[in-house]
N, C-alpha and C positions, 0 to 999 in steps of 0.2 A: 767101586773102587778096587781095586785089582791088590795095592798093598797092604800088606798085614797090617791090621790094625792091633795097636798097642796102649795098654793104658797102665798107668804109674800110679798107686797111692801112697802117698806120704804120710807115715804116722809118729807118732812121737814113742811107745813105748810097745815092746810085744805083749799080745792080746786087743791094742786098740784096732788090729785090722778086722778081729773075727768079731767085735763088738759095733764097729761103724764100716758100712757099706759091704760086710762081707758076701750078703744073698748076691748084690749086684756084681761081686769080681768073679764069683762063681757061676752065675749063669752066663758072663762074658766067656768065660774059660769054655763053658760047655758049646758055646758059637763059635771056638777057636781065636777068639782073642787072645794076644800074648798079654798077660796080667803080671805087674813086679810090684812086690810092697816093697818100699824104701823104709827101713825101722833106724830113727834118729839116736836112740838110744837101747841099752840093753835092760832097761829096767831093775838096775843095781839096787836101786831105794825103795823099791815098791814093797808095799805091807803085803804081809800073808792076809788076804783078805776071806780067805775059805776056811769057815772055824774046824774045818776036819783037820786041817793040816797043821794048825797055829802050834807053836810050842814044837815042833820038829825041831831037833839041833842041827839034822843033816841040810835041811832046807835053808836053816837060818843061816848057814855059813857057806852054802854053795848056792846062794839064791839066784845069781847071776847064769851058771852053766845050768840050773834047772831052768829058767825063764828061758834060755835059748831051747833045750830040748824041748820045753811047750812049743816054743815058736815053730821048730821044726814039724811038730805034730801038725800043728792048726796049718803049717803050708801044705804039707801033703793031703790035708782033707779038702782045703779050698782048689787044690789043683794049680795054685799060684808060685812064682818064683819071689825070692825074698833076698836083700841085701841089708846088711847092717850098715849104718854111717859109720859108727864107731862113736859116737856122743856119751860121757858118761851122763847117769839120770840125775836130775836135781831133786829129787823126792819132791814132796807135797809140803810145804812149811805151815805149821799150824801154831795159833797163839795171838795174842793180842800185847805188844806188838808183834809182828812177823819177828821168826829168826833169819839172819841172813842167810842165802842161799850157799851151798857147799863152795868151796874154792875148787876149780877146774870145771864145774857141772856145765852142760849143754845150755842153760839156759843164761849163764855168762857170759858165752863165747861172744866174738866180734861176728855179728851177724853176715858181713861182706864175708868174712873168712869163712864163715861156716857153710854158707849157701855154695862156696864153692865145690865143697862136698858133693853136692844134691847136684850141681853144673856137671860134673863127671859122667854123674849115671844116667843122668838125662840124655846128656851127649852119647851115651853108650849105648843104653836101652832106646832111644829114640821114639818117646810116645808120643801120639798126637792129642791124648788127653791125659791131665793131672787131677788128682783128688786130693785136697789136704782140709784142714779147718779154718774157720773165719778168725777174726782178730781178737776174738773172744776165747780162742783155743776149745771153741765147744763147751768146756767150761775153763775157770782161769787155773787150770793148771801151769807154772811155768813152763814146760816143757812142750806144753801144746801149742802156747803162744809163740815159743820158739819154733815151733814146726813152720806155722803159718808166716812168720818172718822168713825164713830162711826160703822156703817153699815163691812165695812172692819175688822174693829177689832172683832166684834159679830161673822161674817164669820168664821174666825180661830178659834174663843174661844169657842163659841158653841160645840162644840166638844171634846171639852179637859175635863177630869175631873179633871186636876190642876188647871184649871182657873175659878174664879168666884164659887167655890164650894157649896154656898149658893144660888146659883140662880136654882135650878132645876136640874132633872137628862139629863147627857150631851144629844146633838141631833148634828148630824152634817149635817148640808144642803149640796147639792149636786152639786148645779151651782149657780152660781151669774153673774147677769144681771146689763147691765148701760144702762138706757132708753135713746134712742137714736131719739124720734119722731120729735124732731126740726131739720131735718138735709137738706145740701144743696140740695144733688138728689131729695127732696121730694118737697121742696119750688122750685125750678127751673121746675119742671115737672108741677106741678098745675098751676103756672106764665105762661108759656107758652101754656098750655092748654087752659085757660082763654084768654088769645090774641088770640088765634089758633081762639075760637067761637066768636070774637068780644064782649067780654066781660071784665070788669074792671078787673083787679087783684091787690088784697091788699099787694102784695109781692114786689112789686117795688122798695119801698124804704129798704126794709129788705135785699132784695140781694145788694142795693149799700151799704147800715151799712157793711155785711158781709164780704166786701173787706176790709172795715177800722178794721175787728176785728183782723186781724192776726193768727185766730187758725188755728190748722192743721185741716183737714180732720179727722174724726172718721171712725174707721172702725166697718161698720155694717155688723154684722153676722147674726141676724136673724130676718126674716121678717114675722112676724104673719100677717097670713090673718084674716081680722076684720070687713071687710066693712058692714056686716048686722048688727054690733053694733054702728054704727058711730052716729046715731040719738040717743040713749041712752046715749051716751059718751056726746053728746052736751047737752043732757034735764040736766045730773049730772051735766055738767058745769054751767049750766043757773042757778041750785041750789044754788051756791054762789053768791048770787046775788048783794051783796057788792064788790065783785072781777071782774065781768063780766058783759059787758053792754050788753043785745041780741039782739041790733041792732051794733053792733060794728063788729071789723075785723073779729074776730073770727070766724064768721058765717058767710063769704060773699063767700065763694067757693060753688054753688048748691051741694046738695047732690049727685047727678047723676054725676057730674065731679068726684069727689073725689072717688065715688067708682069706677068708670073707669078708671080714671088716676093713681089712689095708693092706692090700696085697703088693704093697710097693716099697722100695725105701728113696728117699729124698735128699736133692740136692739144692743150691742156690748156685747157679751159674756165675761166676764173678769177673771171668774175661772170658772173651770169646774174638776168634780172628777169621772166624768164617760165619757168615748169614745162617740164621737159624730162627725159627718160630715159637714164643713160648705160648704155652708151657710145653716141654719136652717129653718121651717117655724114653728117651736115648742120650747116653751122654754122647755118643758119637754122631749126633744129629747135626747135619751142615757139613758132618766129613765123609759122611758113606755115599759113595757114589758121585763124590765130586772130582 
């Protein structure tokens, strides 16, 4: 295939692109693939999760601008392009019963209308492949679930000239994937490898909680080898310094163990308009050389 390969990753907040599929994106960038991150919200209602920065009045007052700068830094590290869809973070409601979502937030938008913004971006960028979250959002944050909803609508609508007629020349992506990097087989493999080496595992509590989630196992269809880009992934994630503690659990598994035990990032093929054989090791399987 001589045409430029293009990958679009649709995410809910700044930092999601660095914690979900970042090594995959960096790998494809290194191969000359054009990669665009579409960020649905500005992360305005995200908590400051790095204990070293909690209580900083400037960050608390200017969280939107701070997170935008963090996104710029992560984008440069990964070598990707990035666009904001312009929606307002819904926050993560907590309590029993859950409080209502804030008026005007992303999760309360009309799905068809909100999908129009993504359709415009798809038609302008012309990706063959799109990645996003599954119907559970990866985890049940209202913005992640809404991201799934608008991406499903936009994938179907972008190539239809009858839909969103003012949103640009129709373009039909060929494949849609769900990020499934936080999967149980990977977690178990890393946990057992750490224990076998006499090292402490950060996953023991996760695995205990996994039993309580009651979520069915997802089908992993695609394993992208990207171990050479794990360090770039971590560097991009640390750029989101309000969200990530560099001394936290994300970074407690030695890099050599990660590369040896689980050198891939995983996806679930949700839609494909091309023939492909499962399992895959390439998001562009069936598109390259067609």
